[in-house]
N, CA, C and O atoms as a Tinker XYZ file with bonds, in Angstrom:
   440  protein
     1  N     62.767000   71.423000  -39.477000    73     2
     2  CA    64.301000   72.161000  -40.171000    64     1     3
     3  C     64.098000   71.270000  -41.524000    63     2     4     5
     4  O     63.507000   70.207000  -41.712000    81     3
     5  N     64.897000   72.218000  -42.471000    73     3     6
     6  CA    64.671000   72.222000  -43.807000    64     5     7
     7  C     65.905000   71.278000  -44.557000    63     6     8     9
     8  O     67.018000   71.624000  -44.161000    81     7
     9  N     65.920000   70.536000  -45.220000    73     7    10
    10  CA    67.120000   69.693000  -46.164000    64     9    11
    11  C     66.991000   71.227000  -47.553000    63    10    12    13
    12  O     66.159000   72.075000  -47.876000    81    11
    13  N     68.420000   70.793000  -47.977000    73    11    14
    14  CA    68.687000   71.461000  -48.766000    64    13    15
    15  C     69.822000   70.962000  -49.950000    63    14    16    17
    16  O     70.762000   70.239000  -49.623000    81    15
    17  N     69.683000   71.301000  -50.980000    73    15    18
    18  CA    69.822000   70.350000  -52.204000    64    17    19
    19  C     69.986000   70.889000  -53.308000    63    18    20    21
    20  O     70.039000   72.092000  -53.563000    81    19
    21  N     70.093000   69.794000  -54.157000    73    19    22
    22  CA    70.431000   70.721000  -55.857000    64    21    23
    23  C     69.871000   69.616000  -56.858000    63    22    24    25
    24  O     69.893000   68.407000  -56.627000    81    23
    25  N     69.439000   70.131000  -57.837000    73    23    26
    26  CA    69.244000   69.025000  -58.911000    64    25    27
    27  C     69.252000   69.680000  -60.673000    63    26    28    29
    28  O     69.547000   70.797000  -61.099000    81    27
    29  N     68.861000   68.621000  -61.272000    73    27    30
    30  CA    69.185000   69.224000  -63.041000    64    29    31
    31  C     67.829000   68.802000  -63.525000    63    30    32    33
    32  O     67.711000   67.593000  -63.722000    81    31
    33  N     66.952000   69.436000  -63.718000    73    31    34
    34  CA    65.495000   69.622000  -64.408000    64    33    35
    35  C     65.572000   68.994000  -65.612000    63    34    36    37
    36  O     64.531000   68.942000  -66.267000    81    35
    37  N     66.905000   68.331000  -66.215000    73    35    38
    38  CA    66.790000   68.081000  -67.640000    64    37    39
    39  C     66.738000   66.462000  -66.864000    63    38    40    41
    40  O     66.252000   65.699000  -67.698000    81    39
    41  N     66.927000   66.035000  -66.136000    73    39    42
    42  CA    67.666000   64.490000  -65.429000    64    41    43
    43  C     66.348000   64.154000  -64.902000    63    42    44    45
    44  O     66.345000   63.084000  -64.293000    81    43
    45  N     65.019000   64.872000  -64.972000    73    43    46
    46  CA    63.451000   64.123000  -64.205000    64    45    47
    47  C     62.989000   63.617000  -65.274000    63    46    48    49
    48  O     63.128000   64.067000  -66.411000    81    47
    49  N     62.480000   62.757000  -64.980000    73    47    50
    50  CA    61.584000   61.497000  -65.817000    64    49    51
    51  C     60.023000   62.303000  -65.778000    63    50    52    53
    52  O     59.211000   62.382000  -66.700000    81    51
    53  N     59.932000   62.796000  -64.545000    73    51    54
    54  CA    58.476000   63.626000  -63.980000    64    53    55
    55  C     58.727000   65.029000  -62.850000    63    54    56    57
    56  O     59.295000   65.179000  -61.768000    81    55
    57  N     58.221000   65.600000  -63.471000    73    55    58
    58  CA    58.706000   66.889000  -62.533000    64    57    59
    59  C     57.808000   67.508000  -61.155000    63    58    60    61
    60  O     57.883000   68.502000  -60.432000    81    59
    61  N     56.754000   66.052000  -61.288000    73    59    62
    62  CA    55.582000   66.138000  -60.372000    64    61    63
    63  C     56.407000   66.333000  -58.929000    63    62    64    65
    64  O     56.043000   67.172000  -58.105000    81    63
    65  N     57.523000   65.488000  -58.726000    73    63    66
    66  CA    58.803000   65.801000  -57.985000    64    65    67
    67  C     58.691000   67.311000  -57.156000    63    66    68    69
    68  O     58.546000   67.499000  -55.948000    81    67
    69  N     58.785000   68.076000  -58.009000    73    67    70
    70  CA    59.270000   69.516000  -57.685000    64    69    71
    71  C     58.237000   70.004000  -56.388000    63    70    72    73
    72  O     58.600000   70.858000  -55.579000    81    71
    73  N     56.927000   69.341000  -56.325000    73    71    74
    74  CA    55.746000   70.102000  -56.147000    64    73    75
    75  C     56.246000   69.791000  -54.311000    63    74    76    77
    76  O     55.759000   70.613000  -53.535000    81    75
    77  N     56.974000   68.903000  -53.794000    73    75    78
    78  CA    57.416000   68.845000  -52.648000    64    77    79
    79  C     58.513000   69.424000  -52.307000    63    78    80    81
    80  O     58.945000   69.390000  -51.155000    81    79
    81  N     59.191000   70.133000  -53.459000    73    79    82
    82  CA    60.539000   71.441000  -53.470000    64    81    83
    83  C     60.092000   72.896000  -53.356000    63    82    84    85
    84  O     59.382000   73.396000  -54.229000    81    83
    85  N     60.469000   73.522000  -52.373000    73    83    86
    86  CA    60.698000   74.825000  -52.919000    64    85    87
    87  C     61.631000   75.108000  -53.492000    63    86    88    89
    88  O     62.683000   74.742000  -52.970000    81    87
    89  N     61.726000   75.884000  -54.821000    73    87    90
    90  CA    63.329000   76.035000  -55.400000    64    89    91
    91  C     63.433000   77.433000  -55.045000    63    90    92    93
    92  O     62.818000   78.445000  -55.379000    81    91
    93  N     64.297000   77.210000  -54.347000    73    91    94
    94  CA    65.506000   78.704000  -53.538000    64    93    95
    95  C     65.929000   79.688000  -54.798000    63    94    96    97
    96  O     65.476000   80.821000  -54.960000    81    95
    97  N     66.951000   78.988000  -55.715000    73    95    98
    98  CA    67.346000   79.645000  -56.983000    64    97    99
    99  C     67.461000   78.997000  -58.164000    63    98   100   101
   100  O     67.779000   77.813000  -58.051000    81    99
   101  N     67.272000   79.480000  -59.467000    73    99   102
   102  CA    67.376000   78.614000  -60.374000    64   101   103
   103  C     68.491000   79.293000  -61.911000    63   102   104   105
   104  O     68.756000   80.410000  -62.356000    81   103
   105  N     68.751000   78.268000  -62.170000    73   103   106
   106  CA    70.077000   79.000000  -62.740000    64   105   107
   107  C     70.169000   78.121000  -64.182000    63   106   108   109
   108  O     70.948000   77.169000  -64.236000    81   107
   109  N     69.454000   78.433000  -65.178000    73   107   110
   110  CA    69.071000   77.731000  -66.180000    64   109   111
   111  C     68.362000   76.552000  -66.322000    63   110   112   113
   112  O     67.262000   76.768000  -66.830000    81   111
   113  N     68.620000   75.104000  -66.007000    73   111   114
   114  CA    67.970000   73.892000  -65.949000    64   113   115
   115  C     68.370000   73.428000  -64.139000    63   114   116   117
   116  O     67.680000   72.721000  -63.405000    81   115
   117  N     69.539000   74.025000  -63.848000    73   115   118
   118  CA    70.244000   73.438000  -62.405000    64   117   119
   119  C     69.077000   74.104000  -61.151000    63   118   120   121
   120  O     69.061000   75.317000  -61.356000    81   119
   121  N     68.439000   73.880000  -60.355000    73   119   122
   122  CA    67.484000   74.048000  -59.310000    64   121   123
   123  C     68.024000   74.032000  -57.908000    63   122   124   125
   124  O     68.072000   72.918000  -57.388000    81   123
   125  N     68.425000   75.017000  -57.224000    73   123   126
   126  CA    68.608000   74.904000  -55.554000    64   125   127
   127  C     67.642000   74.760000  -54.758000    63   126   128   129
   128  O     67.038000   75.793000  -54.472000    81   127
   129  N     67.132000   73.359000  -54.089000    73   127   130
   130  CA    65.695000   73.582000  -53.684000    64   129   131
   131  C     65.797000   73.385000  -52.150000    63   130   132   133
   132  O     66.923000   73.397000  -51.652000    81   131
   133  N     64.722000   73.207000  -51.370000    73   131   134
   134  CA    64.624000   73.394000  -50.216000    64   133   135
   135  C     63.479000   72.399000  -49.638000    63   134   136   137
   136  O     62.328000   72.729000  -49.922000    81   135
   137  N     63.639000   71.294000  -48.908000    73   135   138
   138  CA    62.683000   70.485000  -48.630000    64   137   139
   139  C     62.280000   70.627000  -47.203000    63   138   140   141
   140  O     63.124000   71.008000  -46.392000    81   139
   141  N     60.938000   70.325000  -46.785000    73   139   142
   142  CA    60.810000   70.567000  -44.997000    64   141   143
   143  C     60.809000   68.900000  -44.952000    63   142   144   145
   144  O     60.661000   68.057000  -45.836000    81   143
   145  N     60.990000   68.832000  -43.836000    73   143   146
   146  CA    61.345000   67.936000  -42.824000    64   145   147
   147  C     60.224000   66.780000  -42.942000    63   146   148   149
   148  O     60.654000   65.654000  -42.694000    81   147
   149  N     58.961000   66.866000  -43.256000    73   147   150
   150  CA    57.824000   66.311000  -43.195000    64   149   151
   151  C     57.288000   65.918000  -44.555000    63   150   152   153
   152  O     56.564000   64.948000  -44.777000    81   151
   153  N     57.853000   67.024000  -45.664000    73   151   154
   154  CA    58.014000   65.713000  -46.932000    64   153   155
   155  C     59.453000   65.248000  -47.318000    63   154   156   157
   156  O     59.595000   64.984000  -48.512000    81   155
   157  N     60.482000   65.112000  -46.558000    73   155   158
   158  CA    61.976000   64.875000  -47.011000    64   157   159
   159  C     61.681000   62.985000  -47.546000    63   158   160   161
   160  O     62.107000   62.404000  -48.544000    81   159
   161  N     60.826000   62.476000  -46.436000    73   159   162
   162  CA    60.696000   60.886000  -47.232000    64   161   163
   163  C     60.037000   60.700000  -48.437000    63   162   164   165
   164  O     60.411000   59.902000  -49.297000    81   163
   165  N     58.918000   61.525000  -48.532000    73   163   166
   166  CA    58.024000   61.409000  -49.793000    64   165   167
   167  C     59.034000   61.797000  -51.244000    63   166   168   169
   168  O     58.988000   61.041000  -52.214000    81   167
   169  N     59.786000   62.850000  -51.250000    73   167   170
   170  CA    60.702000   63.511000  -51.993000    64   169   171
   171  C     61.875000   62.269000  -51.767000    63   170   172   173
   172  O     61.866000   61.642000  -52.827000    81   171
   173  N     62.531000   61.864000  -51.158000    73   171   174
   174  CA    63.001000   60.539000  -51.685000    64   173   175
   175  C     62.695000   59.506000  -52.259000    63   174   176   177
   176  O     63.350000   59.057000  -53.201000    81   175
   177  N     61.332000   58.797000  -51.640000    73   175   178
   178  CA    61.100000   57.721000  -52.433000    64   177   179
   179  C     60.532000   58.315000  -54.082000    63   178   180   181
   180  O     60.514000   57.494000  -54.999000    81   179
   181  N     60.090000   59.770000  -54.344000    73   179   182
   182  CA    59.837000   59.516000  -55.645000    64   181   183
   183  C     60.410000   60.276000  -56.338000    63   182   184   185
   184  O     60.054000   60.771000  -57.408000    81   183
   185  N     61.917000   60.489000  -55.392000    73   183   186
   186  CA    63.183000   60.757000  -56.751000    64   185   187
   187  C     63.455000   59.542000  -57.259000    63   186   188   189
   188  O     63.448000   59.312000  -58.468000    81   187
   189  N     63.718000   58.671000  -56.347000    73   187   190
   190  CA    64.175000   57.177000  -56.682000    64   189   191
   191  C     63.219000   57.324000  -58.047000    63   190   192   193
   192  O     63.749000   57.499000  -59.144000    81   191
   193  N     61.967000   57.252000  -57.914000    73   191   194
   194  CA    61.563000   56.883000  -59.415000    64   193   195
   195  C     61.451000   57.977000  -60.266000    63   194   196   197
   196  O     60.799000   57.784000  -61.292000    81   195
   197  N     62.126000   59.534000  -60.013000    73   195   198
   198  CA    61.597000   60.180000  -60.972000    64   197   199
   199  C     62.719000   60.640000  -61.618000    63   198   200   201
   200  O     62.526000   61.490000  -62.487000    81   199
   201  N     64.205000   60.169000  -61.332000    73   199   202
   202  CA    65.491000   60.631000  -61.687000    64   201   203
   203  C     65.661000   59.424000  -62.998000    63   202   204   205
   204  O     65.123000   58.322000  -63.096000    81   203
   205  N     66.788000   60.238000  -64.079000    73   203   206
   206  CA    67.253000   59.569000  -64.661000    64   205   207
   207  C     68.551000   58.911000  -64.674000    63   206   208   209
   208  O     69.547000   59.460000  -64.203000    81   207
   209  N     68.573000   57.701000  -65.222000    73   207   210
   210  CA    69.906000   57.223000  -65.009000    64   209   211
   211  C     70.704000   57.641000  -65.525000    63   210   212   213
   212  O     70.542000   58.070000  -66.668000    81   211
   213  N     72.159000   57.700000  -64.756000    73   211   214
   214  CA    73.005000   58.773000  -64.957000    64   213   215
   215  C     73.118000   59.763000  -64.332000    63   214   216   217
   216  O     73.716000   60.619000  -64.984000    81   215
   217  N     72.770000   60.150000  -63.153000    73   215   218
   218  CA    72.218000   61.429000  -62.300000    64   217   219
   219  C     72.060000   60.772000  -60.999000    63   218   220   221
   220  O     71.980000   59.585000  -60.683000    81   219
   221  N     72.033000   62.010000  -60.243000    73   219   222
   222  CA    72.035000   62.251000  -58.839000    64   221   223
   223  C     71.064000   63.054000  -58.016000    63   222   224   225
   224  O     70.996000   64.235000  -58.357000    81   223
   225  N     70.610000   62.838000  -57.421000    73   223   226
   226  CA    69.690000   64.318000  -56.823000    64   225   227
   227  C     70.543000   63.926000  -54.809000    63   226   228   229
   228  O     70.772000   62.950000  -54.094000    81   227
   229  N     70.678000   65.253000  -54.770000    73   227   230
   230  CA    71.319000   64.853000  -53.076000    64   229   231
   231  C     70.129000   65.583000  -52.198000    63   230   232   233
   232  O     69.163000   66.010000  -52.830000    81   231
   233  N     70.150000   65.688000  -51.259000    73   231   234
   234  CA    69.718000   66.617000  -50.113000    64   233   235
   235  C     70.671000   66.678000  -48.763000    63   234   236   237
   236  O     70.882000   65.636000  -48.143000    81   235
   237  N     71.160000   67.761000  -48.388000    73   235   238
   238  CA    71.626000   67.928000  -47.081000    64   237   239
   239  C     71.069000   68.659000  -45.757000    63   238   240   241
   240  O     70.273000   69.590000  -45.879000    81   239
   241  N     71.384000   68.341000  -44.837000    73   239   242
   242  CA    71.052000   68.613000  -43.034000    64   241   243
   243  C     71.723000   68.439000  -42.223000    63   242   244   245
   244  O     71.665000   67.263000  -41.863000    81   243
   245  N     72.550000   69.144000  -41.558000    73   243   246
   246  CA    73.074000   68.668000  -40.731000    64   245   247
   247  C     74.464000   67.968000  -40.352000    63   246   248   249
   248  O     74.985000   67.659000  -39.280000    81   247
   249  N     74.933000   67.825000  -42.035000    73   247   250
   250  CA    75.997000   67.119000  -42.331000    64   249   251
   251  C     75.637000   66.159000  -42.596000    63   250   252   253
   252  O     76.550000   65.343000  -42.721000    81   251
   253  N     74.326000   65.647000  -42.830000    73   251   254
   254  CA    73.766000   64.100000  -42.922000    64   253   255
   255  C     73.414000   64.297000  -44.707000    63   254   256   257
   256  O     72.625000   65.172000  -45.064000    81   255
   257  N     73.918000   63.620000  -45.456000    73   255   258
   258  CA    73.383000   63.976000  -46.559000    64   257   259
   259  C     72.733000   62.052000  -47.157000    63   258   260   261
   260  O     73.104000   60.887000  -47.011000    81   259
   261  N     71.552000   62.847000  -47.872000    73   259   262
   262  CA    71.337000   61.811000  -48.858000    64   261   263
   263  C     71.899000   61.820000  -50.375000    63   262   264   265
   264  O     72.423000   62.861000  -50.771000    81   263
   265  N     71.821000   60.800000  -51.166000    73   263   266
   266  CA    72.369000   60.764000  -52.561000    64   265   267
   267  C     71.345000   59.543000  -53.197000    63   266   268   269
   268  O     71.408000   58.314000  -53.172000    81   267
   269  N     70.264000   60.627000  -53.842000    73   267   270
   270  CA    69.465000   59.571000  -54.878000    64   269   271
   271  C     69.779000   59.390000  -55.530000    63   270   272   273
   272  O     70.549000   60.274000  -55.907000    81   271
   273  N     69.661000   57.982000  -56.646000    73   271   274
   274  CA    70.170000   57.993000  -57.947000    64   273   275
   275  C     68.409000   56.733000  -58.340000    63   274   276   277
   276  O     67.470000   56.374000  -57.630000    81   275
   277  N     68.777000   56.495000  -59.732000    73   275   278
   278  CA    67.889000   55.670000  -60.187000    64   277   279
   279  C     67.495000   54.629000  -59.373000    63   278   280   281
   280  O     68.511000   53.934000  -59.403000    81   279
   281  N     66.574000   53.948000  -58.544000    73   279   282
   282  CA    66.297000   52.955000  -58.049000    64   281   283
   283  C     67.148000   52.794000  -56.680000    63   282   284   285
   284  O     66.960000   51.911000  -55.843000    81   283
   285  N     67.899000   53.584000  -56.632000    73   283   286
   286  CA    68.856000   54.032000  -55.556000    64   285   287
   287  C     68.857000   54.784000  -54.157000    63   286   288   289
   288  O     68.289000   55.863000  -54.327000    81   287
   289  N     69.289000   54.632000  -52.793000    73   287   290
   290  CA    69.179000   55.554000  -52.177000    64   289   291
   291  C     70.613000   55.719000  -51.089000    63   290   292   293
   292  O     70.596000   54.957000  -50.123000    81   291
   293  N     71.470000   56.388000  -51.174000    73   291   294
   294  CA    72.100000   56.592000  -49.916000    64   293   295
   295  C     72.026000   57.520000  -48.867000    63   294   296   297
   296  O     71.572000   58.628000  -49.151000    81   295
   297  N     72.420000   57.271000  -47.572000    73   295   298
   298  CA    72.325000   58.029000  -46.388000    64   297   299
   299  C     73.852000   57.996000  -45.822000    63   298   300   301
   300  O     74.564000   57.060000  -46.186000    81   299
   301  N     74.320000   58.870000  -45.046000    73   299   302
   302  CA    75.856000   59.312000  -44.954000    64   301   303
   303  C     76.165000   60.409000  -44.369000    63   302   304   305
   304  O     75.552000   61.465000  -44.526000    81   303
   305  N     76.953000   60.275000  -43.787000    73   303   306
   306  CA    77.503000   61.686000  -42.848000    64   305   307
   307  C     79.180000   61.452000  -43.442000    63   306   308   309
   308  O     79.403000   60.350000  -43.944000    81   307
   309  N     80.353000   62.476000  -43.388000    73   307   310
   310  CA    81.308000   62.189000  -43.343000    64   309   311
   311  C     82.527000   61.144000  -42.548000    63   310   312   313
   312  O     82.858000   60.909000  -41.386000    81   311
   313  N     82.889000   60.761000  -43.725000    73   311   314
   314  CA    83.119000   59.513000  -43.021000    64   313   315
   315  C     83.305000   58.049000  -43.043000    63   314   316   317
   316  O     84.181000   57.184000  -43.037000    81   315
   317  N     81.798000   58.251000  -43.079000    73   315   318
   318  CA    80.609000   56.345000  -42.942000    64   317   319
   319  C     81.030000   55.973000  -44.273000    63   318   320   321
   320  O     81.070000   56.721000  -45.250000    81   319
   321  N     81.277000   54.994000  -44.234000    73   319   322
   322  CA    81.803000   54.045000  -45.644000    64   321   323
   323  C     80.262000   53.750000  -46.906000    63   322   324   325
   324  O     80.260000   52.987000  -47.872000    81   323
   325  N     79.410000   54.425000  -46.544000    73   323   326
   326  CA    77.981000   54.601000  -47.645000    64   325   327
   327  C     78.735000   55.651000  -48.025000    63   326   328   329
   328  O     78.710000   55.641000  -49.256000    81   327
   329  N     79.406000   56.572000  -47.637000    73   327   330
   330  CA    79.793000   57.506000  -48.749000    64   329   331
   331  C     80.386000   57.143000  -50.005000    63   330   332   333
   332  O     79.883000   57.586000  -51.037000    81   331
   333  N     81.639000   56.206000  -50.060000    73   331   334
   334  CA    82.172000   55.518000  -51.305000    64   333   335
   335  C     81.468000   54.347000  -51.873000    63   334   336   337
   336  O     81.711000   53.924000  -53.003000    81   335
   337  N     80.614000   53.842000  -51.097000    73   335   338
   338  CA    80.095000   53.229000  -51.598000    64   337   339
   339  C     78.770000   53.818000  -52.448000    63   338   340   341
   340  O     78.162000   53.048000  -53.191000    81   339
   341  N     78.357000   55.196000  -52.307000    73   339   342
   342  CA    77.610000   55.796000  -53.071000    64   341   343
   343  C     78.286000   56.409000  -54.261000    63   342   344   345
   344  O     77.707000   56.530000  -55.341000    81   343
   345  N     79.787000   56.876000  -53.999000    73   343   346
   346  CA    80.183000   57.114000  -55.159000    64   345   347
   347  C     80.712000   55.781000  -56.193000    63   346   348   349
   348  O     81.042000   55.907000  -57.373000    81   347
   349  N     80.694000   54.746000  -55.558000    73   347   350
   350  CA    81.245000   53.699000  -56.153000    64   349   351
   351  C     79.898000   53.320000  -57.333000    63   350   352   353
   352  O     80.111000   52.973000  -58.494000    81   351
   353  N     78.671000   53.464000  -56.785000    73   351   354
   354  CA    77.554000   53.151000  -57.451000    64   353   355
   355  C     77.387000   54.246000  -58.737000    63   354   356   357
   356  O     77.377000   54.031000  -59.949000    81   355
   357  N     77.255000   55.557000  -57.941000    73   355   358
   358  CA    77.504000   56.747000  -59.218000    64   357   359
   359  C     78.579000   56.175000  -60.500000    63   358   360   361
   360  O     78.252000   56.171000  -61.687000    81   359
   361  N     79.292000   55.924000  -60.218000    73   359   362
   362  CA    80.623000   55.405000  -61.159000    64   361   363
   363  C     80.021000   54.692000  -62.261000    63   362   364   365
   364  O     80.013000   54.938000  -63.468000    81   363
   365  N     79.296000   53.339000  -61.282000    73   363   366
   366  CA    78.569000   52.374000  -61.971000    64   365   367
   367  C     77.654000   52.787000  -63.083000    63   366   368   369
   368  O     77.593000   52.123000  -64.118000    81   367
   369  N     77.074000   53.670000  -62.927000    73   367   370
   370  CA    75.756000   54.246000  -63.541000    64   369   371
   371  C     76.953000   55.454000  -64.768000    63   370   372   373
   372  O     76.684000   56.001000  -65.837000    81   371
   373  N     77.922000   55.441000  -64.135000    73   371   374
   374  CA    78.349000   55.890000  -65.843000    64   373   375
   375  C     78.552000   57.944000  -65.538000    63   374   376   377
   376  O     78.759000   58.928000  -66.249000    81   375
   377  N     78.334000   57.663000  -64.089000    73   375   378
   378  CA    78.979000   59.201000  -63.124000    64   377   379
   379  C     80.470000   59.530000  -63.300000    63   378   380   381
   380  O     81.321000   58.665000  -63.096000    81   379
   381  N     80.749000   60.627000  -63.633000    73   379   382
   382  CA    81.961000   60.891000  -63.701000    64   381   383
   383  C     83.326000   60.920000  -61.933000    63   382   384   385
   384  O     83.578000   62.088000  -61.636000    81   383
   385  N     83.732000   60.323000  -61.391000    73   383   386
   386  CA    84.074000   60.351000  -60.308000    64   385   387
   387  C     83.991000   61.870000  -59.463000    63   386   388   389
   388  O     83.394000   62.130000  -58.418000    81   387
   389  N     84.797000   62.716000  -60.309000    73   387   390
   390  CA    84.781000   64.102000  -59.935000    64   389   391
   391  C     83.416000   64.766000  -60.244000    63   390   392   393
   392  O     83.603000   65.982000  -60.271000    81   391
   393  N     81.914000   64.416000  -60.527000    73   391   394
   394  CA    81.342000   65.146000  -60.892000    64   393   395
   395  C     80.469000   64.714000  -58.758000    63   394   396   397
   396  O     79.415000   65.230000  -58.388000    81   395
   397  N     81.196000   63.876000  -57.988000    73   395   398
   398  CA    80.446000   63.471000  -56.932000    64   397   399
   399  C     81.441000   63.445000  -55.829000    63   398   400   401
   400  O     82.058000   62.507000  -55.325000    81   399
   401  N     81.431000   65.429000  -55.453000    73   399   402
   402  CA    82.514000   65.345000  -54.061000    64   401   403
   403  C     81.762000   65.640000  -53.474000    63   402   404   405
   404  O     81.338000   66.789000  -53.604000    81   403
   405  N     81.135000   64.669000  -52.413000    73   403   406
   406  CA    80.199000   64.387000  -51.620000    64   405   407
   407  C     80.887000   64.738000  -49.925000    63   406   408   409
   408  O     80.384000   64.993000  -48.831000    81   407
   409  N     81.865000   64.628000  -50.298000    73   407   410
   410  CA    82.303000   65.115000  -48.639000    64   409   411
   411  C     82.449000   67.291000  -49.262000    63   410   412   413
   412  O     82.702000   68.081000  -48.351000    81   411
   413  N     82.337000   67.637000  -50.129000    73   411   414
   414  CA    82.674000   69.299000  -50.179000    64   413   415
   415  C     80.936000   69.346000  -50.146000    63   414   416   417
   416  O     80.483000   70.313000  -49.533000    81   415
   417  N     80.070000   68.526000  -50.664000    73   415   418
   418  CA    78.698000   68.792000  -50.595000    64   417   419
   419  C     77.852000   68.819000  -49.364000    63   418   420   421
   420  O     76.810000   69.411000  -49.084000    81   419
   421  N     78.828000   67.777000  -48.552000    73   419   422
   422  CA    78.564000   68.229000  -47.080000    64   421   423
   423  C     78.485000   69.452000  -46.294000    63   422   424   425
   424  O     77.648000   69.992000  -45.570000    81   423
   425  N     79.865000   69.727000  -46.774000    73   423   426
   426  CA    79.888000   70.955000  -45.707000    64   425   427
   427  C     79.483000   72.312000  -46.828000    63   426   428   429
   428  O     79.455000   73.404000  -46.261000    81   427
   429  N     79.157000   72.331000  -48.426000    73   427   430
   430  CA    78.835000   73.513000  -48.486000    64   429   431
   431  C     77.989000   72.726000  -50.393000    63   430   432   433
   432  O     78.283000   72.548000  -51.575000    81   431
   433  N     76.379000   72.470000  -48.960000    73   431   434
   434  CA    75.332000   71.830000  -50.230000    64   433   435
   435  C     75.009000   72.738000  -51.026000    63   434   436   437
   436  O     74.642000   72.206000  -52.074000    81   435
   437  N     74.950000   73.869000  -51.083000    73   435   438
   438  CA    74.546000   74.909000  -52.193000    64   437   439
   439  C     75.807000   75.329000  -52.994000    63   438   440
   440  O     75.711000   76.141000  -53.915000    81   439
C-alpha cells in the first residue's frame, strides 16, 4: 500500500528525504508525494530531522494520518484525541490553526 501526502520543499533542511518518496505532482515548491509502506518508517524518521520549525509534513493511508513536525510526530485517525494534540502542538510552533485542517486531509489527502 501507498501513503500519500504533501510537503513544501522550502520547509526542508535536507532534501535527501525526497529520495524515499515519489513526486506525484509539483506546483512551484509544493510537492504531492507517495511513499511505499516499506519506506514509510524511514521517511517519517528522516522527516522529523529534515523539516524546519513552524511547518509540517503529512502522510495518509486508509484514514490513518501521520503529521510530522520538527522533532515530533503524531499518528491518529478521525476522532482520536491525538488529532487535537497534534494541532495544539503545531500552534505552539506558530502554525495557524486554520492551516492544520487534519479532519479534511484525512478524507482528501491531496
